[in-house]
N, C-alpha and C positions, 0 to 999 in steps of 0.2 A: 386329568389331562383331557379325557374325552369330553367331559362337560365344558371345559374351557375352549375346546375347539369350536364350540357352537356360540361362544361369546363370553364376555366378562362375567364374573360371578364373585360374590362375597364368600367368605369362609362358611358362613351360615348356609348359604345356598348350595355350596359344594357338599356340605355335611348332610343335607336333607335326605337323599336316597340311601344313605348308609346307616348301619347300626353302630356307628362310631361317634364318640363325643366330638363336640366342636373343638375341644382342646387337641384331640388326636389329629383332626383334619388340619388344625393350625400348625401342628408339628410337621406334618407332611408338606404343607405349603411353605414353611420356613426352609425345609431341606431343598425343595424345588427352586425356591427363590435364591438360596445360596449357590445353587448349581447354575443359576442364570437361565433356567428354563421358563420361569414365570416372573412377572413383576407385579407389585402392588402399588397403588397410588391412593391418595386421600381425595375423597369427594365429600366434603362436610364430615359427617360422622361415619360414612361408609368407607371401606377399603377394598374395592374390587380388585380381583386378580385377573391378569391377562397373560396369555401365552406369549412367549418371545419366540416367534416362529423362526426367525433367522438362526437362533441358537439351536432349536430343534433340528433344523436342516443340517447344521454343522455336526450335531451329535449323530444324526442318521448317517452322514458321510463317514464319520469315524467308525461307527459300528459296522457299516458295510465293508470298509477297508479291513477291519479286524476279522470279520467273517471270512473274507477272501484269504487273508494270511493264514488263518487256522485251517481253512479248507485245503490250502496248498500243503501245509505241514502234515495234516492227517493223511492226505493222499500220498505224500512221500513216505510216511511211516507205513502205510498199507503196502506200498510197492516194496519197501525194504523187507517187511515181514513175509510177503509172498515169495521173495527171492530166497529167504532163509528157511522157509518151511520144508522144501525138498531135502535140504541138508539135514534138518532135524529128523525127518522121517527115516531117511536112509541110515542115520547113525543110531537110531533107537533100537533097531533089531539086532545089533551086533553084540 
């Protein structure tokens, strides 16, 4: 993803800096393509990949929303536990 942020690249170009096979990179590319995060097109014999920035923006918005939901839930749990702790301490010595 970071490499594609700098411009289009083929699977071979994406594989170069990694100790992964081109087949492994192709598998990752296929998953990202099915998720709508990248697209591939034909240019003769080349099939360069490109980020779909609009979908990345949607994903980021969803992740941020989920982060806020879980932050709120965990804060509420922490407040609940803080209220319950004095009751637990007081009853433990009896």
